[in-house]
C-alpha positions in Angstrom: -0.1 -3.9 24.9 -2.6 -4.9 22.3 -1.9 -5.2 18.5 -2.4 -2.0 17.4 -0.2 -0.4 20.0 2.8 -3.0 18.9 2.3 -2.3 15.3 2.5 1.4 16.0 5.4 1.1 18.2 7.3 -1.0 15.4 6.4 1.7 12.7 7.7 4.6 15.1 11.1 3.0 15.8 11.6 2.1 11.9 10.8 6.0 11.6 13.0 7.1 14.2 15.7 5.2 12.3 15.0 6.7 9.1 15.1 10.3 10.9 18.6 9.5 12.6 20.1 8.1 9.3 18.7 11.2 7.3 19.1 13.7 9.8 19.7 17.5 8.1 19.4 15.4 4.7 16.5 16.0 2.5 14.7 12.7 2.4 12.8 12.3 -0.8 12.4 8.1 -1.0 15.0 8.2 -3.4 17.9 6.6 -2.0 16.7 3.0 -2.8 17.9 0.4 -4.8 16.6 0.0 -8.7 14.5 -3.3 -7.3 12.7 -1.2 -4.9 12.1 1.6 -7.2 10.8 -1.3 -10.2 8.5 -3.0 -7.1 7.1 0.3 -6.1 6.4 1.6 -9.6 4.7 -2.1 -10.4 2.5 -1.7 -7.7 1.6 2.0 -8.4 1.0 1.1 -12.2 -1.2 -1.7 -11.5 -3.3 0.4 -8.8 -3.9 3.1 -11.6 -4.6 0.8 -14.2 -6.9 -0.9 -11.9 -8.6 2.4 -10.1 -8.9 4.7 -13.4 -8.5 7.7 -11.1 -8.7 11.1 -12.9 -5.5 13.2 -12.9 -6.0 15.8 -10.2 -8.3 13.6 -8.1 -8.0 13.6 -4.4 -7.0 10.0 -2.7 -7.0 8.6 0.4 -4.0 6.5 1.0 -4.3 4.2 3.9 -1.3 3.4 5.6 1.1 6.1 4.2 4.1 5.1 6.5 6.8 7.9 5.6 5.0 8.7 2.1 7.1 6.3 -0.1 3.9 5.6 -2.3 2.4 9.1 -1.2 5.0 10.9 -3.1 5.1 8.9 -6.3 1.5 9.4 -6.5 1.5 13.4 -5.5 4.3 13.2 -8.6 1.8 11.9 -10.9 -0.4 15.0 -10.3 -2.8 13.2 -7.6 -3.8 15.4 -4.2 -3.1 12.7 -1.6 -4.2 12.6 1.8 -2.2 10.0 3.8 -2.8 8.6 7.1 -0.8 6.3 9.2 -1.2 5.0 12.8 2.5 5.8 13.3 2.9 9.4 14.4 6.6 9.4 13.7 6.2 7.9 10.1 3.8 10.9 9.7 6.5 13.4 11.1 8.7 12.2 8.3 6.3 12.3 5.5 5.3 16.0 6.5 9.0 17.1 6.8 9.8 15.5 3.3 6.7 17.3 1.6 8.0 20.2 3.2 11.7 19.9 2.3 10.9 18.9 -1.2 8.1 21.7 -1.7 5.7 19.1 -2.5 2.2 21.1 -1.8 -0.3 18.4 -2.7 0.2 16.1 0.1 -1.5 16.2 3.7 -0.8 13.7 6.2 -2.8 12.8 9.3 -2.3 10.3 12.4 -5.3 7.9 12.0 -6.6 4.5 12.6 -7.9 2.6 9.2 -10.7 1.1 11.2 -11.9 4.6 12.1 -11.7 7.6 9.9 -13.4 9.7 12.3 -11.7 12.9 10.8 -13.2 12.4 7.3 -16.8 13.3 6.5 -18.7 10.7 4.3 -17.9 10.7 0.4 -14.9 13.0 0.8 -12.4 11.3 -1.2 -12.2 10.6 -5.2 -11.0 7.2 -4.3 -8.6 5.2 -2.1 -5.6 3.4 -2.5 -3.2 1.3 0.1 -0.1 -0.8 -0.4 1.3 -3.3 2.1 -0.9 -2.1 5.4 -4.2 -3.7 5.4 -2.7 -7.2 5.7 -1.8 -5.9 9.4 -5.2 -4.5 10.3 -7.0 -6.3 13.2 -10.7 -5.9 11.9 -10.4 -5.9 7.9 -14.1 -5.6 7.7 -14.4 -2.3 9.5 -11.5 -1.0 7.7 -13.1 -1.7 4.7 -16.4 -0.2 5.7 -14.8 3.0 6.7 -12.8 3.2 3.4 -16.2 2.9 1.6 -17.7 5.5 3.5 -15.3 8.1 2.8 -15.0 7.7 -0.8 -17.5 9.1 -3.3 -20.2 7.2 -5.1 -19.0 5.7 -8.2 -15.2 6.2 -7.2 -12.8 3.1 -6.6 -10.6 1.7 -3.6 -7.8 -0.3 -4.8 -5.9 -2.3 -2.1 -3.2 -4.8 -1.7 -3.1 -7.7 0.1 -0.5 -10.7 0.2 -1.7 -13.8 -1.5 -2.0 -16.7 0.5 -1.1 -19.0 -2.6 2.0 -17.6 -3.0 5.1 -19.9 -1.7 7.1 -16.8 -0.7 5.2 -15.9 2.4 5.2 -19.8 4.0 8.4 -21.6 2.5 10.7 -18.9 1.0 10.6 -15.8 2.8 12.9 -16.5 6.1 15.3 -18.5 3.6 16.2 -15.2 1.7 16.7 -13.5 5.3 13.8 -11.6 5.2 12.0 -11.7 8.5 8.1 -12.5 8.6 5.9 -9.5 9.7 4.1 -9.1 12.9 0.3 -10.4 12.8 0.7 -10.8 9.0 -2.8 -11.7 7.3 -2.6 -13.6 3.8 -5.5 -13.9 1.5 -7.3 -15.4 -1.5 -8.6 -13.4 -4.2 -12.3 -15.2 -3.5 -11.8 -14.0 0.4 -11.0 -10.5 -0.5 -14.2 -10.3 -2.8 -16.6 -11.7 -0.4 -15.0 -9.0 2.3 -15.5 -6.3 -0.4 -18.8 -7.1 -1.4 -19.9 -7.3 2.4 -18.5 -3.7 2.7 -20.9 -2.4 0.2 -18.5 -2.4 -3.1 -19.6 -3.4 -6.7 -17.8 -4.1 -9.8 -15.0 -6.2 -7.7 -11.6 -7.0 -9.8 -8.8 -8.5 -8.7 -5.2 -8.6 -10.1 -2.4 -10.7 -9.1 1.4 -9.0 -9.4 5.1 -9.5 -8.5 7.1 -12.7 -8.4 10.2 -10.8 -7.3 11.1 -9.1 -4.1 12.5 -5.8 -3.1 15.5 -7.0 -1.5 16.8 -9.2 -4.4 20.2 -8.4 -5.5 19.8 -5.5 -8.3 22.3 -6.9 -10.7 19.4 -9.1 -11.8 16.7 -6.4 -12.3 16.0 -7.6 -16.1 15.8 -10.9 -15.0 13.2 -10.5 -12.5 11.2 -7.8 -14.9 11.0 -11.0 -17.4 9.8 -13.5 -14.6 7.3 -11.0 -13.7 6.2 -10.4 -17.1 5.8 -14.0 -17.5 4.4 -14.9 -14.4 1.8 -12.6 -14.1 0.3 -13.6 -17.6 0.2 -17.0 -17.6 -2.8 -18.2 -15.9 -2.1 -21.0 -13.6 1.3 -19.4 -12.8 -0.1 -15.9 -12.0 -2.4 -17.5 -9.2 1.0 -18.3 -7.1 2.1 -14.2 -7.6 3.2 -12.2 -4.1 0.9 -9.5 -4.3 -3.2 -9.3 -4.9 -4.3 -5.9 -5.9 -8.4 -5.8 -5.0 -10.6 -3.0 -6.9 -13.9 -2.3 -5.6 -16.5 0.7 -6.8 -18.8 2.5 -4.5 -22.4 2.3 -5.8 
């Protein structure tokens, strides 16, 4: 079994667990902790600020899973196309959209390294959250994302920061398992990879010092930590997530 098949099987398993636990229930990604909601909102807010996507534009989400972020972006007025390796996750995403009467989402099973079903310059932009860190050939995926967005438009993609102590020192101590085939990056490495793929006007932003599994009782503390940490130059370099934006000339 190669890496992609193994990753697909893992996320198929996650999706099957969701389907089992929510059988017959309208599943709209709202049954989550306040910390998880905050965590996802921070990513969405930062991505939209960087990407400057026009409302109503059509965005590709690479690695949509069951539609956690896809649904949020659709609710903000974007026409969303979500792709994922996991057919089971895509099934749940489609069912959620149907039950929730969300018309502006379209889901497909597809590989980030081979977006064969989309023509060149199809989308008004692209986003990705917690996905490209697992892709075996990131260069190939970035070139494909570059190919399918229109000239003058942005891709905003997130990655784990290799200089964040959470991933190497603290994560397992908080009872959070390491991800399979995870890859960590620095801002300079990402800028180089984006340039190689053809992107220009590249910007990075480092966000989040708190994890979505932390105790919701201390949400206001986490918000304060993030507000301070993300705005102090040296501390900011240790944030967990790097959002990298590139423009297709």
